[in-house]
C-alpha positions as CSV (number, residue, x, y, z in Angstrom):
1,M,203.7,40.8,-60.9
2,N,206.2,43.3,-59.9
3,A,209.5,42.2,-58.5
4,R,209.1,44.6,-55.6
5,E,205.7,43.0,-54.8
6,I,207.0,39.7,-54.1
7,P,208.2,40.1,-50.6
8,E,204.9,41.3,-49.7
9,L,203.2,38.6,-51.3
10,F,205.3,35.9,-50.1
11,G,203.6,33.8,-47.1
12,T,200.4,36.1,-47.1
13,M,198.2,33.1,-47.2
14,V,200.1,31.3,-44.1
15,F,199.6,31.3,-40.6
16,N,203.2,31.8,-40.0
17,D,205.6,32.8,-37.2
18,K,205.2,36.8,-38.3
19,I,201.3,36.6,-38.1
20,M,201.3,34.8,-34.8
21,K,203.5,36.8,-33.1
22,E,201.7,39.8,-34.4
23,R,198.2,38.5,-33.4
24,L,198.7,36.0,-30.5
25,P,199.1,37.2,-26.9
26,K,202.8,36.8,-25.9
27,E,202.1,34.0,-23.6
28,A,200.4,31.9,-26.3
29,Y,202.9,32.8,-28.8
30,D,205.6,31.5,-26.7
31,A,203.8,28.5,-25.9
32,V,203.4,27.9,-29.8
33,R,207.1,28.6,-30.3
34,R,208.2,26.0,-27.5
35,A,205.6,23.4,-29.1
36,K,207.6,23.9,-32.2
37,E,211.0,24.2,-31.4
38,E,211.2,22.0,-28.3
39,G,208.4,19.7,-28.6
40,K,206.4,20.6,-25.6
41,P,202.7,20.1,-25.7
42,L,200.5,22.9,-26.3
43,S,197.7,23.4,-23.2
44,H,194.1,23.6,-23.9
45,D,193.8,27.2,-23.0
46,Y,196.8,28.2,-25.4
47,A,195.3,25.9,-28.1
48,K,192.0,27.8,-27.4
49,V,193.5,31.2,-28.2
50,V,195.3,29.9,-31.2
51,A,192.2,28.7,-32.8
52,S,190.0,31.7,-32.0
53,V,193.1,33.9,-33.6
54,M,193.7,31.4,-36.5
55,K,190.0,31.3,-37.5
56,D,189.9,35.1,-37.7
57,W,192.8,35.7,-39.7
58,A,191.4,32.9,-42.2
59,I,188.3,34.1,-42.6
60,E,190.0,37.7,-43.6
61,K,191.6,35.6,-46.2
62,G,188.5,34.5,-47.5
63,A,188.1,31.1,-45.9
64,T,184.8,29.6,-45.1
65,H,185.6,26.2,-44.4
66,F,188.7,24.5,-42.6
67,T,190.0,21.0,-43.1
68,H,192.7,18.6,-41.5
69,W,195.2,18.2,-44.2
70,F,197.0,14.7,-44.1
71,Q,199.3,12.4,-45.9
72,P,197.8,8.7,-45.8
73,M,199.6,5.8,-47.3
74,T,197.9,6.1,-50.6
75,G,201.0,8.7,-51.7
76,I,198.6,11.7,-52.1
77,T,197.1,14.3,-49.6
78,A,193.7,13.9,-48.1
79,E,191.3,16.4,-46.6
80,K,187.6,16.8,-45.4
81,H,186.3,20.2,-45.3
82,D,183.9,21.4,-42.7
83,S,182.5,25.2,-42.5
84,F,183.0,27.5,-39.7
85,I,179.3,28.0,-39.5
86,E,177.4,26.8,-36.2
87,P,173.6,27.3,-35.4
88,F,172.8,30.2,-33.3
89,G,169.1,31.4,-32.5
90,D,166.4,31.0,-34.8
91,G,167.7,30.2,-38.3
92,E,171.1,32.1,-37.6
93,V,174.6,31.1,-37.6
94,I,177.9,32.1,-36.1
95,M,181.4,31.5,-37.3
96,K,183.2,28.9,-34.6
97,F,186.3,27.1,-34.7
98,S,187.3,25.4,-31.2
99,E,190.3,24.3,-29.8
100,K,189.2,20.6,-30.5
101,S,188.7,21.2,-34.0
102,L,192.4,22.8,-34.3
103,V,194.1,19.9,-32.4
104,K,192.4,16.8,-33.2
105,G,190.0,15.5,-36.0
106,E,188.1,12.4,-36.6
107,S,188.0,10.6,-39.7
108,D,186.6,7.5,-41.3
109,A,189.9,5.6,-41.7
110,S,188.1,2.5,-43.2
111,S,189.0,3.0,-46.8
112,F,192.6,4.4,-46.1
113,P,195.4,1.8,-46.4
114,S,196.4,0.1,-43.3
115,G,198.4,-3.0,-44.2
116,G,196.7,-4.9,-41.7
117,L,196.9,-2.5,-38.8
118,R,193.2,-2.6,-38.1
119,A,190.3,-4.6,-39.3
120,T,187.9,-3.0,-41.8
121,F,185.1,-2.7,-39.4
122,E,187.6,-0.5,-37.0
123,A,187.1,2.6,-39.1
124,R,187.9,5.4,-36.7
125,G,191.2,7.3,-37.3
126,Y,192.4,10.6,-35.9
127,T,194.4,13.5,-37.2
128,A,196.5,15.4,-34.9
129,W,197.7,19.1,-35.6
130,D,201.3,19.2,-36.3
131,P,202.5,22.8,-34.9
132,T,205.9,22.5,-36.7
133,S,204.2,23.1,-40.1
134,Y,202.4,26.2,-40.6
135,A,198.6,26.1,-41.5
136,F,197.7,28.1,-44.6
137,V,194.5,29.2,-46.7
138,K,193.8,27.5,-50.3
139,D,190.6,27.6,-52.2
140,G,188.6,29.3,-49.7
141,S,189.6,26.6,-46.7
142,L,191.9,26.8,-43.9
143,Y,194.6,23.9,-44.1
144,I,195.7,22.4,-40.9
145,P,199.0,20.0,-41.7
146,T,198.2,17.1,-39.3
147,A,199.5,13.4,-38.5
148,F,197.1,10.8,-39.2
149,C,197.0,7.7,-36.9
150,S,194.8,4.9,-36.0
151,Y,192.6,4.2,-32.9
152,G,195.5,2.5,-31.3
153,G,197.9,5.1,-32.0
154,E,199.7,3.2,-35.1
155,A,201.0,5.6,-37.6
156,L,198.6,5.5,-40.8
157,D,200.4,8.4,-42.7
158,K,203.7,9.4,-44.3
159,K,204.3,12.4,-41.7
160,T,204.3,10.5,-38.4
161,P,207.5,8.5,-39.0
162,L,209.1,11.6,-40.3
163,L,208.5,13.7,-37.0
164,R,209.5,10.7,-34.9
165,S,212.7,10.4,-37.4
166,M,213.6,14.1,-37.0
167,D,213.3,13.7,-33.0
168,A,215.6,10.7,-33.1
169,F,218.1,12.4,-35.3
170,N,218.2,15.4,-33.3
171,K,218.8,13.5,-29.9
172,Q,221.7,11.5,-31.2
173,A,223.1,14.8,-33.2
174,L,223.1,16.5,-30.0
175,R,225.1,14.0,-28.1
176,I,227.7,14.2,-30.7
177,L,227.8,18.2,-30.6
178,R,228.2,18.0,-26.6
179,L,231.2,15.8,-27.1
180,F,232.9,18.5,-29.2
181,G,232.3,21.0,-26.2
182,N,229.2,22.7,-27.9
183,K,226.7,23.4,-25.3
184,K,225.0,26.4,-27.3
185,V,223.0,24.4,-29.9
186,K,219.8,23.3,-28.5
187,K,218.3,21.8,-31.7
188,V,219.7,20.0,-34.8
189,T,217.3,19.7,-37.8
190,P,217.8,17.6,-40.9
191,T,217.0,20.1,-43.9
192,V,216.0,19.3,-47.5
193,G,215.7,20.9,-50.8
194,A,213.8,19.0,-53.2
195,E,214.3,19.6,-57.0
196,Q,211.0,18.5,-58.8
197,E,210.9,17.2,-62.4
198,Y,207.6,17.3,-64.5
199,F,206.2,17.0,-68.2
200,L,203.7,19.4,-69.5
201,I,201.4,18.6,-72.5
202,D,198.6,20.1,-74.2
203,K,195.2,19.1,-72.4
204,S,193.7,18.0,-75.7
205,V,196.2,15.3,-76.7
206,Y,196.0,14.1,-73.0
207,E,192.4,13.4,-73.2
208,K,192.7,11.6,-76.2
209,R,195.1,8.9,-74.6
210,L,193.5,6.5,-72.3
211,D,196.9,5.1,-71.0
212,L,197.6,8.7,-69.6
213,V,194.6,9.2,-68.0
214,H,194.2,6.1,-66.4
215,C,197.7,5.2,-65.7
216,G,199.9,8.7,-66.1
217,R,202.2,7.0,-68.5
218,T,201.9,5.7,-72.0
219,L,201.5,2.0,-72.6
220,F,201.9,2.2,-76.1
221,G,203.8,4.4,-78.6
222,A,206.8,4.2,-80.9
223,R,209.8,6.1,-80.5
224,P,209.7,9.7,-82.1
225,A,211.9,10.6,-85.0
226,K,213.3,13.4,-82.7
227,G,213.6,12.7,-79.0
228,Q,216.2,14.4,-76.7
229,E,219.2,13.6,-79.1
230,L,220.2,17.1,-79.7
231,E,219.8,18.2,-76.1
232,D,218.4,21.4,-77.4
233,H,215.5,21.4,-74.9
234,Y,217.8,21.4,-71.8
235,Y,218.1,24.9,-70.4
236,G,216.6,26.2,-73.6
237,A,214.2,29.2,-74.1
238,I,211.0,28.8,-72.3
239,K,207.8,28.8,-74.5
240,S,205.3,31.3,-73.6
241,R,202.5,28.9,-72.7
242,V,205.0,27.2,-70.3
243,S,206.2,30.5,-68.9
244,A,202.8,31.8,-68.3
245,F,202.3,28.6,-66.3
246,M,205.5,28.9,-64.5
247,K,204.6,32.8,-63.4
248,E,201.3,31.7,-62.0
249,L,202.7,28.8,-60.3
250,D,205.5,31.0,-58.9
251,S,202.9,33.4,-57.5
252,E,200.6,30.7,-55.9
253,L,203.4,29.0,-54.2
254,W,205.2,32.0,-52.8
255,K,201.6,33.1,-51.3
256,L,201.6,29.9,-49.7
257,G,205.0,30.1,-48.3
258,V,207.1,27.7,-50.6
259,Y,210.5,28.9,-51.5
260,A,210.1,28.4,-55.2
261,K,213.5,29.8,-56.7
262,T,214.7,27.8,-60.0
263,K,212.8,26.8,-63.1
264,H,214.1,25.5,-66.3
265,N,213.6,23.2,-69.4
266,E,214.8,19.9,-68.9
267,V,216.3,17.3,-71.0
268,A,213.6,15.6,-72.7
269,P,210.9,17.4,-74.7
270,A,208.1,18.9,-72.7
271,Q,210.1,18.3,-69.7
272,H,210.8,21.0,-67.0
273,E,211.9,21.3,-63.3
274,L,211.3,23.6,-60.2
275,A,213.7,23.7,-57.3
276,P,212.9,25.4,-54.0
277,V,215.5,26.7,-51.2
278,F,216.1,24.3,-48.3
279,T,214.0,24.4,-45.1
280,S,213.4,21.6,-42.7
281,T,212.8,18.4,-43.7
282,N,209.2,18.3,-42.5
283,I,208.4,21.6,-43.9
284,A,209.9,20.5,-47.0
285,S,207.9,17.5,-47.5
286,D,204.5,19.2,-46.8
287,Q,205.6,22.1,-49.4
288,N,206.6,19.4,-51.8
289,Q,203.1,18.1,-51.8
290,I,201.6,21.5,-52.1
291,T,203.7,21.8,-55.1
292,M,202.7,18.9,-57.0
293,E,199.0,19.6,-56.2
294,L,199.5,23.2,-57.3
295,M,201.3,22.1,-60.6
296,K,198.2,20.3,-61.7
297,S,195.7,22.5,-60.9
298,V,197.8,25.7,-62.2
299,A,198.4,23.6,-65.7
300,N,194.8,22.9,-66.1
301,K,193.9,26.8,-66.0
302,H,196.5,26.9,-69.0
303,G,195.0,24.3,-71.1
304,L,197.8,21.9,-69.9
305,V,198.1,18.7,-67.9
306,C,201.3,18.2,-65.6
307,L,202.4,14.6,-65.6
308,L,204.2,13.5,-62.6
309,H,204.8,9.8,-63.4
310,E,208.4,8.8,-63.4
311,K,208.5,7.5,-66.9
312,P,205.6,9.0,-68.7
313,F,207.3,8.3,-72.0
314,A,209.7,5.4,-73.4
315,S,212.9,6.3,-75.0
316,V,213.0,9.6,-73.3
317,N,214.2,10.6,-70.0
318,G,211.8,10.1,-67.1
319,S,211.4,12.5,-64.2
320,G,212.9,12.1,-60.7
321,K,213.1,14.2,-57.5
322,H,216.7,15.3,-56.4
323,N,216.3,14.9,-52.6
324,N,219.0,17.3,-51.4
325,W,219.8,16.6,-47.6
326,S,221.7,18.4,-45.1
327,I,222.0,18.9,-41.3
328,S,221.3,22.4,-39.7
329,T,221.5,23.6,-36.0
330,D,219.3,26.4,-34.4
331,L,222.2,28.6,-34.6
332,G,222.3,28.5,-38.5
333,E,225.6,26.2,-38.8
334,N,225.6,23.8,-41.5
335,L,227.0,20.4,-39.9
336,L,228.0,19.1,-43.4
337,E,230.2,22.3,-44.4
338,P,233.5,21.1,-44.8
339,G,235.1,24.4,-44.3
340,D,238.5,25.5,-46.0
341,T,240.2,22.8,-44.2
342,P,238.0,19.6,-44.2
343,N,241.0,17.4,-43.3
344,K,241.4,19.2,-40.2
345,N,237.6,19.7,-39.3
346,A,237.1,16.5,-37.0
347,Q,233.3,17.5,-36.4
348,F,232.5,17.4,-40.0
349,L,234.6,14.3,-40.7
350,L,232.8,12.5,-38.0
351,F,229.2,13.5,-39.4
352,L,230.6,12.5,-42.9
353,V,231.6,9.1,-41.8
354,A,228.4,8.4,-40.0
355,V,226.6,9.1,-43.2
356,I,229.0,7.0,-45.2
357,K,228.3,4.0,-42.6
358,A,224.5,4.5,-42.6
359,V,224.5,4.3,-46.6
360,D,226.7,1.0,-46.8
361,E,224.8,-0.7,-43.8
362,Y,221.0,0.1,-45.0
363,Q,221.5,-0.1,-48.6
364,D,218.4,-2.2,-48.6
365,L,216.3,0.7,-46.8
366,L,217.4,3.3,-48.9
367,R,216.4,1.3,-52.0
368,I,212.9,0.4,-50.5
369,S,212.6,4.2,-49.9
370,V,212.1,5.0,-53.8
371,A,210.8,1.7,-54.6
372,S,207.5,2.1,-56.8
373,A,205.8,0.7,-60.0
374,G,206.7,3.9,-61.8
375,N,210.2,4.4,-60.7
376,D,211.2,0.8,-61.7
377,H,210.7,2.1,-65.4
378,R,213.2,4.8,-64.3
379,L,215.9,3.6,-62.2
380,G,219.0,2.3,-64.4
381,A,218.1,4.1,-67.5
382,D,220.4,6.6,-69.0
383,E,219.0,9.8,-67.0
384,A,218.7,7.9,-63.4
385,P,221.2,6.3,-61.1
386,P,221.1,2.6,-61.2
387,A,219.5,0.3,-58.6
388,I,222.6,0.0,-57.1
389,I,223.3,2.1,-53.9
390,S,226.9,4.1,-53.9
391,M,228.4,7.1,-53.0
392,Y,230.2,9.9,-54.6
393,L,232.2,12.4,-52.6
394,G,234.4,13.8,-54.9
395,E,238.5,14.1,-55.4
396,E,239.2,16.2,-52.4
397,L,237.2,14.3,-49.9
398,D,238.2,10.8,-51.4
399,A,241.9,11.9,-51.1
400,I,241.4,13.2,-47.6
401,L,239.6,9.8,-46.5
402,N,242.4,7.8,-48.1
403,C,245.1,10.0,-46.3
404,I,243.3,9.3,-42.9
405,E,243.1,5.3,-43.6
406,S,246.5,5.3,-44.7
407,G,248.0,7.6,-41.8
408,S,249.7,9.9,-44.5
409,E,249.6,13.8,-44.6
410,Y,247.0,15.2,-46.8
411,L,248.4,17.9,-49.1
412,A,245.7,20.3,-50.1
413,K,245.7,21.6,-53.7
414,E,246.0,25.1,-54.3
415,K,242.8,26.6,-55.3
416,T,242.9,27.6,-59.0
417,E,240.9,29.8,-61.3
418,L,239.0,28.5,-64.2
419,K,240.7,29.2,-67.6
420,I,238.1,30.0,-70.0
421,G,240.5,31.6,-72.9
422,V,238.4,34.6,-73.2
423,S,240.5,38.1,-72.0
424,V,237.1,40.1,-71.3
425,L,235.7,37.3,-68.9
426,P,236.4,37.5,-65.3
427,P,238.3,34.7,-63.7
428,I,236.1,31.9,-62.0
429,P,237.0,30.4,-58.9
430,K,237.4,26.5,-59.8
431,D,235.7,24.0,-57.5
432,S,237.8,21.5,-55.7
433,T,235.8,18.7,-57.3
434,D,233.5,18.0,-60.5
435,R,230.4,16.6,-59.8
436,N,229.2,13.0,-60.7
437,R,225.7,13.1,-62.0
438,T,225.0,9.3,-62.4
439,S,225.7,8.4,-58.5
440,P,222.8,7.5,-56.5
441,F,224.1,9.3,-53.4
442,A,226.5,12.4,-54.0
443,F,228.0,14.7,-51.9
444,T,227.7,18.3,-53.3
445,G,229.4,20.8,-51.4
446,N,227.6,20.9,-47.9
447,K,224.7,18.5,-48.7
448,F,224.1,14.9,-50.2
449,E,222.1,14.7,-53.1
450,F,219.8,11.2,-53.2
451,R,219.1,11.2,-56.9
452,M,217.1,8.0,-56.9
453,V,213.8,9.7,-55.4
454,G,211.0,9.1,-58.1
455,S,209.0,12.4,-59.1
456,S,205.7,11.4,-57.8
457,T,207.0,10.2,-54.5
458,N,206.4,11.7,-51.2
459,I,209.7,12.8,-49.9
460,A,208.6,12.1,-46.3
461,C,209.6,8.5,-47.0
462,P,213.5,8.6,-48.3
463,N,213.9,11.3,-45.5
464,F,212.5,9.5,-42.5
465,I,214.5,6.6,-43.7
466,I,217.9,8.7,-44.2
467,N,217.2,10.4,-40.8
468,T,217.0,7.2,-38.9
469,I,220.1,5.4,-40.2
470,V,222.2,8.3,-39.8
471,A,220.6,8.7,-36.2
472,E,221.7,5.3,-35.5
473,E,225.2,5.6,-36.5
474,L,225.7,8.7,-34.5
475,C,224.2,6.8,-31.6
476,Q,226.8,4.2,-31.8
477,F,229.7,6.8,-32.3
478,A,228.3,8.6,-29.3
479,D,228.2,5.5,-27.1
480,R,231.7,4.8,-28.1
481,L,233.2,8.3,-27.6
482,E,231.3,8.9,-24.4
483,K,233.2,6.0,-22.7
484,A,236.6,7.0,-24.0
485,E,239.3,8.1,-21.7
486,D,241.0,9.9,-24.5
487,F,238.3,11.6,-26.6
488,N,240.7,12.7,-29.3
489,A,242.7,9.6,-29.6
490,E,239.5,7.5,-29.9
491,L,238.0,9.9,-32.3
492,D,240.8,9.2,-34.6
493,K,240.5,5.5,-34.5
494,L,236.8,5.9,-34.9
495,I,237.1,7.8,-38.2
496,K,240.0,5.6,-39.4
497,S,238.2,2.3,-38.8
498,T,234.9,3.6,-40.3
499,I,236.6,4.6,-43.4
500,T,238.1,1.1,-43.8
501,E,235.1,-0.8,-43.0
502,H,232.6,1.1,-45.2
503,K,234.8,2.6,-48.2
504,R,233.2,-0.3,-50.3
505,I,230.2,2.2,-50.8
506,I,232.2,4.9,-52.1
507,F,232.6,4.9,-56.0
508,S,233.7,7.7,-58.3
509,G,233.0,6.2,-61.7
510,N,230.4,5.8,-64.1
511,N,227.7,4.2,-62.5
512,Y,225.7,3.5,-65.6
513,S,228.7,1.1,-66.8
514,K,228.3,-2.7,-66.9
515,E,231.8,-2.7,-65.5
516,W,230.5,-0.8,-62.2
517,E,227.6,-3.5,-61.9
518,E,230.4,-6.4,-62.1
519,E,232.8,-4.3,-59.5
520,A,229.6,-3.8,-57.2
521,E,229.0,-7.6,-57.0
522,K,232.4,-8.1,-56.1
523,R,232.4,-5.4,-53.1
524,G,229.3,-7.1,-51.9
525,L,226.8,-4.5,-52.6
526,L,223.2,-4.9,-53.3
527,N,221.7,-5.0,-56.7
528,L,217.7,-4.7,-55.9
529,K,216.8,-4.0,-59.5
530,S,212.8,-3.8,-58.9
531,T,210.6,-3.0,-56.3
532,I,209.7,-7.0,-55.7
533,D,213.3,-7.5,-54.9
534,A,213.7,-4.6,-52.5
535,L,210.4,-4.5,-50.5
536,P,210.5,-8.0,-48.6
537,L,213.8,-6.6,-47.2
538,Y,211.9,-3.9,-45.1
539,T,211.0,-6.5,-42.5
540,D,214.6,-7.8,-42.0
541,D,215.3,-8.1,-38.1
542,K,218.2,-5.5,-38.6
543,N,215.7,-3.0,-40.1
544,V,213.0,-3.8,-37.5
545,K,215.5,-3.3,-34.6
546,L,216.6,0.0,-36.0
547,F,213.2,1.7,-36.3
548,E,212.1,0.1,-32.9
549,K,215.3,1.2,-31.3
550,H,214.7,4.9,-32.2
551,S,210.9,4.7,-31.9
552,V,210.4,5.6,-35.5
553,L,208.3,2.5,-36.4
554,S,207.0,-0.5,-34.6
555,A,207.6,-3.8,-36.1
556,Q,203.7,-3.9,-36.8
557,E,204.0,-0.5,-38.4
558,I,207.0,-1.8,-40.8
559,K,205.0,-4.8,-41.8
560,S,201.9,-2.9,-42.7
561,R,204.0,-0.3,-44.7
562,M,205.4,-3.4,-46.7
563,E,202.1,-4.7,-47.4
564,I,200.6,-1.5,-48.6
565,L,203.6,-0.8,-50.8
566,L,202.9,-4.3,-52.2
567,E,199.5,-4.2,-52.7
568,N,200.1,-0.7,-54.2
569,Y,202.7,-2.2,-56.8
570,S,199.9,-4.8,-57.9
571,N,197.1,-2.6,-58.3
572,I,199.0,0.0,-60.5
573,V,200.2,-2.9,-62.7
574,H,196.8,-4.7,-62.9
575,I,195.3,-1.3,-64.0
576,E,197.8,-0.8,-66.8
577,A,197.2,-4.4,-67.8
578,L,193.6,-3.8,-68.2
579,T,193.9,-0.3,-69.8
580,A,196.2,-1.8,-72.3
581,I,193.8,-4.4,-73.1
582,D,191.3,-1.7,-73.6
583,I,193.3,0.2,-75.8
584,A,194.6,-2.7,-77.9
585,R,190.9,-4.3,-78.5
586,K,189.2,-1.0,-79.0
587,E,191.6,1.8,-80.4
588,I,194.9,-0.3,-82.1
589,T,193.1,-3.4,-83.6
590,P,190.4,-1.3,-85.6
591,V,193.1,0.9,-86.8
592,V,195.1,-1.9,-88.0
593,I,191.9,-3.6,-89.5
594,D,191.0,-0.2,-91.4
595,Y,194.6,0.3,-92.8
596,Q,194.8,-3.3,-94.0
597,A,191.6,-3.0,-95.8
598,F,192.8,0.4,-97.3
599,L,195.9,-1.5,-98.7
600,L,194.1,-4.5,-99.8
601,N,191.8,-2.3,-101.9
602,E,194.6,-0.3,-103.3
603,L,196.4,-3.6,-104.1
604,K,193.2,-4.9,-105.9
605,L,192.7,-1.6,-107.8
606,K,196.4,-2.2,-109.1
607,K,195.8,-5.7,-110.1
608,E,192.8,-4.8,-112.1
609,F,194.9,-2.4,-114.3
610,G,197.4,-5.2,-114.7
611,K,200.0,-3.9,-112.3
612,I,200.8,-7.3,-110.8
613,T,204.5,-6.8,-109.6
614,R,205.5,-6.8,-106.0
615,S,204.0,-3.5,-104.8
616,L,204.5,-1.2,-101.8
617,E,201.0,-2.1,-100.8
618,E,201.9,-5.9,-100.7
619,K,205.1,-5.5,-98.8
620,L,203.2,-3.3,-96.1
621,L,200.5,-6.0,-96.1
622,L,202.9,-8.9,-95.6
623,K,204.6,-7.1,-92.7
624,L,201.6,-5.6,-90.9
625,S,199.9,-9.0,-91.6
626,S,202.9,-10.8,-89.5
627,L,202.9,-8.3,-86.8
628,S,199.0,-8.3,-86.4
629,E,199.3,-12.0,-86.0
630,K,201.9,-11.8,-83.2
631,F,200.0,-8.8,-81.7
632,S,196.7,-10.9,-81.5
633,V,198.5,-13.9,-79.6
634,A,200.0,-11.4,-77.4
635,L,196.7,-9.8,-76.6
636,D,195.3,-13.1,-76.0
637,K,198.0,-13.8,-73.6
638,L,197.6,-10.9,-71.5
639,C,193.9,-11.4,-71.3
640,D,194.4,-15.0,-70.2
641,D,197.3,-13.9,-67.7
642,V,195.0,-11.0,-66.4
643,D,192.2,-13.4,-65.8
644,G,194.7,-15.6,-63.7
645,Y,195.4,-12.9,-61.6
646,N,194.3,-13.9,-58.0
647,Q,193.1,-11.0,-56.2
648,N,192.9,-13.2,-53.0
649,A,196.4,-14.2,-53.0
650,L,199.0,-12.9,-50.6
651,N,200.1,-9.4,-51.4
652,L,203.9,-10.3,-52.1
653,E,202.5,-13.2,-54.5
654,K,200.1,-10.9,-56.3
655,A,203.0,-8.5,-57.0
656,K,205.5,-11.2,-57.9
657,Y,202.9,-12.2,-60.8
658,C,202.2,-8.6,-61.7
659,E,206.2,-8.0,-62.5
660,K,206.9,-11.5,-63.9
661,V,204.1,-12.3,-65.7
662,L,201.7,-9.0,-66.7
663,L,204.7,-6.7,-67.3
664,A,206.3,-9.0,-69.5
665,D,202.9,-9.5,-71.4
666,M,202.3,-5.8,-71.6
667,Q,205.9,-5.3,-73.0
668,E,205.6,-8.0,-75.9
669,L,202.1,-6.6,-76.8
670,R,203.6,-2.9,-77.0
671,D,206.4,-4.2,-79.1
672,M,204.2,-5.4,-81.8
673,A,202.0,-2.3,-81.5
674,D,204.9,0.0,-81.8
675,S,206.2,-1.7,-84.9
676,M,202.8,-1.4,-86.5
677,E,202.4,2.4,-85.5
678,L,205.5,2.9,-87.6
679,L,203.7,1.4,-90.8
680,I,200.5,2.8,-90.4
681,G,199.4,6.0,-92.2
682,K,199.0,9.0,-89.9
683,K,195.4,9.9,-91.0
684,F,194.3,6.3,-89.9
685,M,195.6,7.0,-86.4
686,T,192.9,7.7,-84.0
687,F,194.9,8.8,-80.9
688,P,198.0,11.1,-80.5
689,T,201.4,9.7,-81.4
690,Y,204.6,10.4,-79.2
691,E,205.3,13.3,-81.7
692,D,201.6,14.8,-81.4
693,I,202.1,14.6,-77.3
694,L,205.9,15.7,-76.8
695,Y,205.5,18.6,-79.1
696,S,201.9,19.7,-78.4
697,V,203.1,22.8,-76.7
698,K,204.0,24.7,-79.8
699,Y,204.6,28.5,-78.5
């Protein structure tokens, strides 16, 4: 594809603002714009016009079907396709798409997770068109982004709480801007750029690994001789097969209006990353779902498999999704932009301390927002932040906040240039602060990078929580400042007191260190090491009050989400345990038996020829015999404990059992299997090893 073709290609499969402006009557276009920008409902008459024009455009793009595209609590997207055809006359059809089909869809919701929001026999669910996210054509269907709710109006999806949180955030942010005399801004929008990490492996090795097929991660596998120690894969030259995949992925994403911008090799062998440009949180969330779907389908075309599990391989880096969160106005201003003199930028400082207070007071919710069985394997490892929530602001902002708290004058450091020591290189302006890659929630210039999000996570979840907790702090600030007799004096007091009360959450050192874990405990910070530690806090009174106050989630909706997440955790671990048993019995055990038989036969031959000294075969046999006995005991224990898994227990009890019993059993079984793998001859192995998988893409 020629670079000159990209502007013409971009968004060609999207029913975007440009297309609507060209094709809709002015009154209908204005109505859609008001619905999108101001939240005003679209009348049936205008919806009818939009549906007709959208259908004609979609058919021109090759669509024969349409689908309401939604994001249930399964963690992936859902779609049911209906054709445009309608009977007409004797054996004829016409292509029809009504306003009712656009605005509302009715789906059987009985098989989607509800967390107790409805009984199984209460099957009806509704999808409602989200006009803030553009429809698009893919694979011969018109995709209409929608919210998904129950018959009673409760949210059954990831999108609805996100949209509600954006409304809440806009309301409170506008209150703050009005206090600063800004009456021009009509809308404030949280924006996101989500960096997506993933693994690419050859399809042939993937199909031979039952654990990858069923679980998305390897349940067995000895550490490879060469992993990521040399760090030679990071930013390295991209292999031709991977490059071809990336080029096609970019092209497909650009057609769908996804701002895919950056691509590179990541640290671990076979690991890569894609990063988009910032856009509104709702659109960013939809586009990240599209990105993950296309990664898998495009990889398949190239004989590859894309792995989005947080930790598909032990001993090498897992994959995260760095959620870069910021705030923009409809006039294009970034409210987290410090400016040249951040110490004098009171509006910026107020938004900054609101985020600091939010992160400190709602550490539990931020941890919950990234809690999953997969992410538990990644958090705390060398490539990911620990489970302790903290913030990094950088040297300059740290110094400014310290001066505000102490009442001393801040003396800004003079901007310097980076001295590289090579005369032919141009001078490079040096940033005022370095970055901290170990921080869970780091300020990186004009945005916050939430680094704990897992690679397979739907980013709607962490973002509706960030939006809501910051909206709450802005609300508290506005309540206080609106009553102030002297706004500037009260503003100074508010910023200073907030720093003093919540500075414990700020940490600039090494988040991986044991010393920080001890220091965090002294500061009173939470250390929710696992999903099971975190999820029960979802329904704490303070959290229920928060979400209900801002109409983001009801108490019932919160409880349902907690139950769904707990059940999902249990199901994942239970499937992993059953898969581990299958592999242990049907693949590992026969290999061990065959290799022991081979060694015994070799040993027998040596003895027949009079070579009865302690041989290599005998040493290997002794080691394998000891390990295989322990392996057998561990397998029996896992089988017994899987039999003891009570499907009818409460979700929290099942989840605790899976964490404390099944995961521990699986680790013991793996330890024995991985130790035996290192002793067994290569030709006896029936499934690919880590070396085979991680280096399966050779060119």
